C-alpha positions in Angstrom: 31.4 -22.9 -5.1 28.1 -22.4 -6.9 28.3 -25.1 -9.6 26.7 -28.5 -9.6 29.6 -30.2 -8.0 29.0 -28.4 -4.7 25.8 -30.4 -4.1 26.9 -33.7 -5.6 24.8 -33.5 -8.8 26.2 -34.1 -12.3 27.7 -30.9 -13.8 26.3 -29.9 -17.2 28.6 -28.5 -19.9 29.1 -24.8 -19.4 27.4 -22.5 -22.0 29.6 -19.5 -20.9 33.3 -18.9 -21.2 35.7 -19.5 -18.3 35.5 -15.9 -16.9 31.7 -15.7 -17.1 31.4 -19.2 -15.5 33.7 -18.2 -12.7 31.7 -15.0 -12.2 28.5 -17.0 -12.0 30.1 -19.4 -9.5 31.0 -16.4 -7.3 27.6 -14.8 -7.5 25.7 -17.9 -6.4 28.2 -18.6 -3.5 28.0 -17.5 0.1 30.5 -14.7 -0.5 29.0 -11.2 -0.6 29.9 -9.0 -3.6 29.2 -5.3 -3.5 27.6 -3.4 -6.3 31.0 -2.1 -7.5 32.8 -5.5 -7.6 34.3 -6.5 -10.9 32.4 -9.9 -10.8 29.2 -8.1 -11.9 31.0 -6.4 -14.8 32.2 -9.8 -16.0 28.8 -11.4 -15.7 26.9 -8.6 -17.5 28.9 -9.1 -20.7 27.1 -12.3 -21.7 27.5 -12.5 -25.5 26.0 -15.9 -26.0 22.5 -15.9 -27.7 20.7 -17.6 -24.8 17.2 -17.2 -26.4 18.3 -19.3 -29.4 19.5 -22.2 -27.2 17.2 -25.2 -26.5 15.2 -24.6 -23.3 16.1 -28.0 -22.0 19.8 -27.2 -22.2 19.4 -23.9 -20.4 17.2 -25.5 -17.7 19.8 -28.3 -17.1 22.7 -25.9 -16.9 21.0 -23.4 -14.6 19.3 -25.9 -12.2 22.3 -26.5 -9.9 23.2 -22.8 -9.9 19.6 -21.8 -9.0 19.5 -24.4 -6.2 22.6 -23.1 -4.6 21.6 -19.5 -5.2 18.4 -19.9 -3.2 20.3 -21.4 -0.4 23.3 -19.0 -0.3 21.7 -15.6 -1.1 20.2 -15.6 2.4 23.8 -15.0 3.6 25.3 -13.2 0.7 22.5 -11.0 -0.5 23.8 -11.4 -4.1 20.4 -11.9 -5.6 19.3 -8.5 -4.4 22.4 -7.0 -6.0 21.7 -8.8 -9.3 18.1 -7.5 -9.4 19.4 -3.9 -8.7 21.8 -4.1 -11.6 19.2 -5.5 -13.9 16.7 -2.8 -13.0 19.3 -0.1 -13.8 20.1 -1.7 -17.1 16.4 -2.1 -18.1 15.6 1.5 -17.3 18.7 2.7 -19.2 17.4 1.1 -22.4 14.2 3.1 -22.3 14.5 5.8 -25.0 13.9 8.8 -22.8 16.6 7.7 -20.4 18.9 6.4 -23.2 19.2 9.9 -24.7 20.3 11.3 -21.3 22.8 8.6 -20.6 25.4 11.1 -19.3 23.0 12.0 -16.6 22.3 8.4 -15.6 25.9 7.3 -15.5 26.9 10.2 -13.2 24.7 8.9 -10.4 24.5 5.2 -11.0 26.6 2.5 -12.6 24.9 0.8 -15.6 26.7 -2.5 -16.4 24.7 -3.5 -19.5 24.2 -0.7 -22.1 23.3 -3.0 -25.0 19.9 -4.7 -25.4 21.3 -8.2 -26.1 23.3 -8.1 -22.9 20.2 -7.1 -20.9 18.1 -9.8 -22.6 20.7 -12.5 -21.7 20.8 -11.4 -18.1 17.0 -11.3 -17.9 16.9 -14.8 -19.3 19.2 -16.0 -16.5 17.1 -14.1 -13.9 14.0 -15.8 -15.4 15.4 -19.3 -14.9 16.4 -18.4 -11.3 13.0 -17.1 -10.4 11.3 -20.0 -12.1 13.3 -22.4 -10.1 12.6 -20.5 -6.9 8.8 -20.6 -7.5 8.9 -24.4 -8.4 10.6 -25.1 -5.0 8.2 -22.9 -3.0 10.7 -20.1 -2.3 9.5 -16.6 -1.4 11.0 -14.6 -4.3 10.2 -11.3 -2.7 12.0 -12.3 0.5 15.1 -13.5 -1.5 15.2 -10.2 -3.4 14.8 -8.1 -0.2 17.5 -10.1 1.7 20.5 -7.9 2.2 22.9 -10.5 3.6 23.7 -12.3 6.8 21.2 -10.6 9.1 18.3 -11.7 11.4 16.3 -8.6 10.4 12.6 -9.4 9.6 12.2 -6.2 7.5 9.6 -6.4 4.8 11.1 -3.5 2.8 10.5 -4.4 -0.9 11.6 -1.3 -2.7 13.9 -3.3 -4.9 11.0 -5.6 -6.0 8.8 -2.6 -6.7 11.5 -0.9 -8.8 12.1 -4.1 -10.7 8.4 -4.6 -11.5 8.0 -0.9 -12.5 11.1 -1.1 -14.7 9.7 -4.2 -16.6 6.2 -2.8 -17.0 6.8 0.9 -17.6 9.9 1.1 -19.7 9.6 1.8 -23.4 11.5 -0.6 -25.5 14.3 0.9 -27.8 12.8 -1.0 -30.7 9.3 -0.6 -32.3 8.1 -3.9 -30.9 6.7 -2.4 -27.7 7.0 -3.7 -24.1 6.4 -7.4 -24.1 5.9 -7.5 -20.3 3.2 -4.9 -20.6 1.5 -6.8 -23.5 1.6 -10.0 -21.5 -0.2 -8.4 -18.5 -2.7 -6.6 -20.7 -3.7 -9.9 -22.5 -3.8 -12.1 -19.4 -7.1 -14.0 -19.3 -9.1 -15.2 -16.3 -8.8 -18.9 -15.7 -11.9 -18.8 -13.6 -13.9 -18.1 -16.7 -12.1 -20.5 -19.1 -9.5 -23.2 -18.0 -8.5 -23.9 -21.7 -6.7 -20.6 -22.2 -2.9 -21.0 -22.0 -2.0 -17.5 -21.0 -4.2 -17.1 -18.0 -4.4 -16.9 -14.2 -7.3 -17.4 -11.8 -8.1 -13.8 -11.0 -9.8 -14.8 -7.8 -6.6 -16.3 -6.5 -4.6 -13.2 -7.6 -7.0 -10.9 -5.7 -6.9 -13.1 -2.6 -3.1 -13.0 -2.5 -2.8 -9.3 -3.2 -5.7 -8.4 -0.8 -4.0 -10.2 2.2 -1.0 -7.9 1.9 -2.3 -4.8 0.1 -0.5 -2.6 2.7 2.8 -3.8 1.1 3.8 -1.5 -1.7 4.6 -4.3 -4.1 1.1 -5.8 -3.9 -0.6 -2.4 -4.4 1.7 -1.6 -7.3 0.9 -4.9 -9.0 -2.8 -4.5 -8.5 -2.6 -0.9 -9.9 -0.8 -2.1 -13.0 -3.3 -5.0 -13.5 -6.2 -2.6 -13.2 -4.7 -0.1 -15.5 -3.6 -2.4 -18.3 -6.1 -5.2 -18.2 -9.8 -4.1 -18.3 -11.1 -7.7 -17.9 -9.1 -8.0 -14.7 -10.8 -4.8 -13.3 -14.3 -6.0 -14.4 -13.8 -9.4 -12.6 -13.1 -7.8 -9.2 -15.8 -7.0 -6.6 -14.4 -7.4 -3.1 -10.7 -6.4 -2.7 -11.9 -3.1 -1.3 -11.7 -3.6 2.4 -8.0 -4.4 2.4 -7.5 -1.3 0.3 -9.4 0.8 2.8 -7.4 -0.6 5.7 -4.2 0.3 3.8 -5.4 3.8 3.2 -6.4 4.1 6.9 -2.9 3.0 7.9 -1.0 5.2 5.4 -3.1 8.4 5.6 0.0 10.6 6.2 2.3 8.8 3.7 1.6 10.6 0.3 3.7 8.3 -2.0 2.0 5.2 -0.7 -1.4 7.0 -0.5 -1.2 8.0 -4.2 -1.0 4.3 -5.3 -3.7 3.1 -3.0 -6.2 5.8 -3.9 -5.5 5.3 -7.6 -6.2 1.6 -7.3 -9.4 2.2 -5.4 -10.5 4.9 -7.9 -10.0 2.4 -10.8 -12.1 -0.1 -8.9 -14.9 2.3 -8.1 -15.3 3.1 -11.8 -17.1 -0.3 -12.0 -20.8 0.1 -10.9 -20.9 -3.5 -9.8 -18.0 -3.0 -7.4 -19.6 0.1 -5.8 -23.0 -1.6 -5.4 -21.2 -4.5 -3.7 -19.7 -2.2 -1.2 -23.1 -1.4 0.2 -23.6 -4.9 1.5 -23.4 -5.5 5.3 -20.0 -6.5 6.7 -18.7 -7.5 10.1 -16.9 -5.1 12.4 -13.4 -4.1 11.0 -10.9 -4.5 13.9 -8.4 -2.2 12.2 -10.8 0.8 12.4 -9.9 2.1 15.9 -11.9 5.3 16.2 -15.0 3.5 17.6 -16.7 0.1 17.6 -19.3 -0.1 14.9 -21.7 -3.0 14.1 -23.5 -3.9 10.8 -21.2 -1.6 8.9 -21.1 -1.8 5.1 -17.9 -1.5 3.2 -19.3 1.7 1.7 -19.8 3.2 5.1 -16.2 2.2 6.1 -15.1 3.9 2.8 -17.0 7.1 3.7 -15.4 7.2 7.2 -11.9 6.5 5.8 -12.2 9.0 3.0 -13.5 11.8 5.3 -10.5 11.1 7.5 -8.1 11.4 4.5 -9.8 14.6 3.4 -9.5 16.2 6.9 -5.9 15.1 7.2 -5.1 16.5 3.8 -6.7 19.9 4.7 -4.8 20.1 8.0 -1.4 18.5 7.2 -0.7 17.3 3.7 -2.2 20.1 1.6 -1.9 17.9 -1.5 -4.2 18.7 -4.4 -3.8 15.2 -5.9 -4.9 13.5 -2.7 -7.8 15.9 -2.5 -9.0 15.2 -6.0 -8.7 11.4 -5.8 -10.3 11.1 -2.4 -13.2 13.4 -3.5 -13.7 11.5 -6.7 -13.8 8.2 -4.7 -16.4 9.7 -2.4 -18.5 10.8 -5.4 -18.4 7.3 -6.9 -19.5 5.7 -3.6 -22.3 8.2 -3.0 -23.8 7.5 -6.5 -25.1 4.2 -5.2 -25.5 5.1 -1.5 -27.7 2.6 0.3 -28.2 2.2 4.0 -25.2 4.2 5.0 -24.4 3.9 8.7 -25.4 6.9 10.8 -21.8 7.4 11.8 -20.8 7.6 8.2 -23.4 10.3 7.4 -22.4 12.2 10.5 -18.8 12.2 9.4 -19.8 13.7 6.0 -21.7 16.5 7.7 -19.0 17.1 10.4 -16.4 17.4 7.7 -18.6 19.9 5.9 -19.1 21.9 9.1 -15.3 21.8 9.7 -14.6 23.0 6.2 -17.2 25.8 6.5 -15.9 26.9 9.9 -12.2 27.0 8.8 -13.3 28.9 5.6 -15.0 31.5 7.8 -11.9 31.9 10.0 -9.6 32.2 7.0 -11.9 34.5 5.0 -9.5 37.5 5.4 -7.0 35.4 3.4 -8.8 34.3 0.3 -6.0 32.0 -1.0 -6.0 29.9 2.2 -9.8 29.9 2.5 -10.2 28.7 -1.2 -9.3 25.1 -0.4 -11.9 24.8 2.4 -14.6 26.5 0.3 -13.9 24.1 -2.6 -14.0 21.1 -0.2 -17.4 22.4 1.2 -18.8 22.7 -2.3 -17.6 19.2 -3.3 -19.1 17.7 -0.1 -22.4 19.4 -0.8 -22.5 17.8 -4.3 -21.8 14.4 -2.7 -24.6 14.9 -0.2 -26.9 16.0 -3.0 -26.4 12.6 -4.5 -27.7 10.9 -1.4 -30.6 13.3 -1.2 -32.0 12.5 -4.7 -35.5 10.9 -4.7 -33.8 7.7 -6.1 -31.4 7.3 -3.1 -33.0 9.1 -0.1 -35.5 6.4 0.7 -32.5 4.1 1.5 -30.7 6.8 3.4 -33.4 8.5 5.5 -31.0 8.8 8.4 -29.0 11.2 6.3 -31.6 14.0 6.8 -31.2 13.7 10.6 -27.6 15.1 10.4 -28.5 18.3 8.4 -28.9 20.8 11.2 -25.5 22.2 10.4 -26.7 23.3 7.0 -28.9 26.0 8.4 -25.9 28.0 9.2 -24.7 27.9 5.6 -27.9 29.1 4.1 -26.7 32.8 4.3 -23.1 32.1 3.2 -21.6 35.0 1.2 -20.6 32.7 -1.6 -23.5 32.6 -4.1 -22.3 29.3 -5.6 -22.3 27.6 -2.2 -25.9 29.0 -1.5 -27.0 27.5 -4.9 -25.5 24.1 -4.0 -27.1 24.0 -0.6 -30.6 25.2 -1.8 -31.6 21.7 -3.0 -30.5 20.0 0.1 -32.3 22.5 2.3 -35.4 21.9 0.2 -35.2 18.2 0.8 -34.8 18.7 4.5 -37.9 21.0 4.7 -39.9 18.5 2.7 -38.9 15.6 5.1 -39.8 17.8 8.1 -43.2 18.4 6.6 -43.6 14.6 6.2 -42.8 14.1 9.9 -45.2 16.8 11.0 -48.2 15.8 9.0 -50.7 13.1 9.6 -52.1 11.4 12.7 -50.5 7.9 12.4 -51.1 5.1 14.9 -49.6 5.8 18.3 -49.4 9.5 17.9 -52.1 10.2 20.4 -53.1 8.9 23.8 -56.6 8.2 25.0 -56.8 11.7 26.6 -56.0 13.3 23.2 -52.4 14.3 24.0 -49.5 13.7 21.6 -46.3 12.0 22.7 -42.9 12.3 21.1 -42.1 10.3 18.0 -39.5 7.6 18.2 -36.6 7.4 15.8 -38.2 4.5 14.0 -41.4 6.5 13.4 -39.4 9.5 12.1 -37.5 7.4 9.7 -40.6 5.6 8.6 -42.4 8.9 7.8 -39.3 10.2 6.0 -39.0 7.1 3.9 -42.7 7.3 3.0 -42.4 10.9 1.9 -39.2 10.1 -0.1 -40.9 7.2 -1.9 -43.8 9.5 -2.8 -41.4 12.2 -3.9 -39.5 9.7 -6.1 -42.7 8.8 -7.9 -44.2 12.3 -8.0 -43.1 13.0 -11.5 -44.8 9.9 -12.8 -47.9 10.5 -10.7 -48.5 13.9 -12.2 -48.8 12.4 -15.7 -51.2 9.7 -14.7 -55.0 10.0 -14.5 -56.5 9.8 -11.0 -58.0 6.4 -10.4 -61.0 6.1 -8.0 -61.6 2.4 -8.6 -59.9 1.4 -5.4 -61.2 4.3 -3.3 -63.9 2.2 -1.6 -61.5 -0.5 -0.7 -59.1 2.0 0.8 -61.8 3.6 2.9 -63.0 0.2 4.2 -59.4 -0.7 5.1 -58.9 2.6 7.0 -62.1 2.0 8.9 -60.5 -1.2 10.4 -57.9 0.9 12.1 -58.5 0.9 15.9 -58.0 4.6 16.4 -60.3 5.6 13.5 -62.9 2.9 14.6 -62.9 4.4 18.1 -63.3 8.0 16.8 -66.2 7.0 14.6 -67.9 5.1 17.4 -67.7 8.2 19.7 -68.9 10.5 17.0 -65.9 12.7 17.2 -65.9 15.7 15.0 -62.5 15.4 13.2 -62.4 19.1 12.4 -62.9 20.1 16.0 -60.4 17.5 17.1 -57.8 18.8 14.7 -58.4 22.4 16.0 -58.0 21.2 19.5 -54.7 19.5 18.7 -53.5 22.6 17.0 -54.3 24.7 20.0 -52.5 22.3 22.3 -49.4 22.3 20.1 -49.3 26.1 20.0 -49.6 26.2 23.8 -46.7 23.7 24.1 -44.7 25.7 21.6 -45.2 29.0 23.5 -44.3 27.3 26.8 -41.1 26.0 25.2 -40.3 29.4 23.8 -40.8 31.0 27.2 -38.5 28.4 28.9 -35.9 28.9 26.1 -35.9 32.7 26.6 -35.5 32.3 30.3 -32.5 30.1 29.9 -31.1 31.9 26.8 -28.1 33.3 28.7 -27.1 29.9 29.9 -27.6 28.4 26.5 -25.5 31.1 24.8 -22.8 30.5 27.4 -22.9 26.7 26.9 -22.8 27.2 23.1 -19.7 29.5 23.4 -18.0 26.9 25.7 -18.7 24.1 23.2 -17.4 26.2 20.4 -14.2 27.0 22.4 -13.7 23.3 23.2 -14.2 22.4 19.5 -11.5 25.0 18.5 -9.1 23.5 21.1 -9.8 20.0 20.0 -9.3 21.0 16.3 -5.9 22.6 17.1 -4.9 19.5 19.2 -5.8 17.3 16.3 -3.7 19.3 13.9 -0.8 19.2 16.4 -1.1 15.4 16.8 -1.3 14.9 13.0 1.9 16.9 12.6 3.5 15.0 15.5 2.5 11.7 13.7 4.1 12.9 10.5 7.3 13.8 12.4 7.4 10.4 14.0 7.1 8.9 10.5 10.2 10.8 9.4 12.2 9.7 12.5 11.2 6.1 11.8 12.7 6.4 8.3 15.9 7.8 9.7 16.2 4.9 12.2 15.6 2.4 9.4 18.4 4.1 7.4 20.8 3.8 10.4 19.9 0.1 10.8 20.7 -0.5 7.1 24.1 1.3 7.5 24.8 -0.7 10.6 24.1 -4.0 8.8 26.4 -2.9 5.9 29.2 -2.0 8.4 28.8 -5.4 10.1 29.2 -7.2 6.8 32.4 -5.2 6.0 33.8 -5.9 9.4 33.2 -9.7 9.0 34.8 -9.7 5.6 37.9 -7.9 6.9 38.2 -10.3 9.9 38.1 -13.3 7.5 40.7 -11.7 5.2 42.9 -10.9 8.3 42.8 -14.5 9.5 43.7 -16.0 6.1 46.5 -13.4 5.7 47.9 -14.3 9.1 48.1 -18.0 8.2 49.9 -17.1 5.0 52.4 -14.9 6.7 53.1 -17.6 9.4 54.2 -19.9 6.6 56.6 -17.4 4.8 57.9 -15.4 7.7 61.4 -16.3 9.1 61.6 -15.4 12.8 65.0 -14.3 14.3 64.8 -17.1 16.8 64.8 -19.7 14.0 67.9 -18.0 12.4 69.8 -17.9 15.7 68.8 -21.4 16.6 70.2 -22.9 13.3 73.3 -20.7 13.2 74.5 -20.8 16.8 72.4 -23.5 18.5 73.7 -26.9 19.7 72.5 -30.0 17.9 69.9 -31.3 20.3 66.1 -31.7 20.5 65.5 -28.0 20.2 67.7 -28.0 17.1 65.7 -30.8 15.6 62.5 -28.7 16.1 64.1 -25.8 14.3 65.0 -28.1 11.4 61.3 -29.3 11.2 60.1 -25.7 11.0 62.6 -24.9 8.3 61.6 -28.0 6.3 57.9 -27.0 6.6 58.6 -23.5 5.3 60.8 -24.8 2.4 58.0 -27.2 1.4 55.4 -24.5 1.5 57.5 -22.1 -0.6 57.8 -24.7 -3.4 54.0 -25.5 -3.7 52.9 -25.1 -7.3 49.2 -24.9 -6.5 47.0 -22.8 -4.1 46.9 -24.0 -0.5 44.0 -23.5 2.0 46.1 -20.8 3.7 47.5 -19.1 0.6 44.6 -16.7 -0.1 44.0 -18.5 -3.4 47.6 -17.7 -4.5 50.2 -20.3 -5.6 53.0 -19.9 -3.0 55.8 -20.7 -5.5 54.8 -17.6 -7.6 54.1 -15.2 -4.7 56.3 -12.1 -4.4 56.6 -12.5 -0.7 57.8 -16.1 -0.9 60.3 -15.2 -3.6 61.8 -12.5 -1.4 62.5 -14.9 1.5 63.4 -17.9 -0.7 67.1 -17.0 -0.7 67.2 -16.7 3.1 65.5 -20.1 3.4 68.2 -21.7 1.1 71.0 -20.1 3.2 69.5 -21.5 6.4 69.2 -24.9 4.7 72.9 -24.8 3.7 73.9 -23.7 7.2 71.9 -26.5 8.7 73.6 -29.0 6.5 77.0 -27.6 7.5 76.1 -28.2 11.2 
């Protein structure tokens, strides 16, 4: 069974009574016991004060049980059943649930309704888990194991429920939740190795980050961030795994809530957000397109824009909307060197929201969500357009052509939000248009088109000047370095050539202005000539955009339907596994019952052979069969084929005992 004798070690004196010891032996064995089996009721009535016993005694007693449990639960799945019963009992003790016990017991069976029973069972579970960890067992896998199956499912709902029950329940006494206190007071061993109650937070983050897509890891990280401020402040780089998990579970609201909440807590730390803007390698899990030199903040903007668009089209969840927008706001407060694709995704999402709001304007209730999203996005974009941040995000201005269509929006609040952004765009365009920098003119006096680098350079220069404009107004003008600057400008090749030729700069500027006007008028003439084609092309692009938007909504809905089908298939698999276990148990019981009946059943051929048969070799074989049945009927202890029942006391044996004696007398008479 499950005691120490089964593996050859010395058995410690039992600290339980006979019934509880027998129940523990059954639980740690290979035999599966369903949730409703009486063995659990017996085990959950532990009255012994385990916490008052010496730890060495408990460890010595539980060691062989834990060793066999780790080996046998892979087949029986009893450890999973134990954790489920413990979780129900812990939640039952929480005062809000305790006052509504009639509701709880109508849906689930709670075995331990007294605190000392639950404490004793938790003590046993603690020793089991401690032994599993010491012997490098995967505790999560042991809890998730449902029995004799080759399934590699990573479903860990039982583990999540157990952790939630321990951390979130309210103790029935005034002492508070000890598990919550332990997590809240956990210290960082990376900072001080002398603290007893501590863990290396860097290792914890590494373990949780590798599997953050698993609900258990996200739940633990959320609890640690919520209850332990020092843990939150020590983290800087678990964000990319979180972003990957959000990317993978965009259409799974329950999982998405936890992931967004964890990331939102992290983004409240300015150090974490600033770290996000460092350059990273390409993230293989982001499948929309291949992007190089992408910061974690840019990945975050792309993922959050994807979540917001999916929420507007499919989920329609206000909680997802508020958390995702708050995350975007936190990221944009320290925006630096955002990738052009990230800035374009922001502006495209704004254009999508504005377009949908315009289409739904006859239905104000439906259009309100898109209008609110557009306003929130404008506020986030305004953060990136401030003089403090725009020099590091000059490429943001290049995506703002869509804002011109919103300048005359009927909503006065939206027009006020967009006014500052449009003012910044106009200022940057003026910075690009002014000045005659190096390379802007050829030897024949003609201007060529500016490169992207030159445009960004001029925007950055204007932004830096704008950032310091408030300080410059208050300072006195200093002409001390004017001569040095003039001498430095005279060294420029273009200025040196113009001075050598005696070019009149005023006339040259007028000539350039005339040429620009001629080019502008020529461009306008060509535009007017092709206006019909341009309008037709614009209408076709708009039509294609509408079709693609509808296809995207259909595909997102199809993806959500596939997720529901996947859950149904998983439920069918679980039911099939349960039916296989029941079938195996019934076959084993049938085989043992057949062997028992073979020993007590008297066939007619045996009766006829002894009563009427001649005394020969066949008669001798009949006598041997009769002797075997008589000996089996008189056994005073359980035999391997007796189903654990003493044959001498079995009702079936007592019924045929008289017939066996008659046959015995008849054989003696022969």
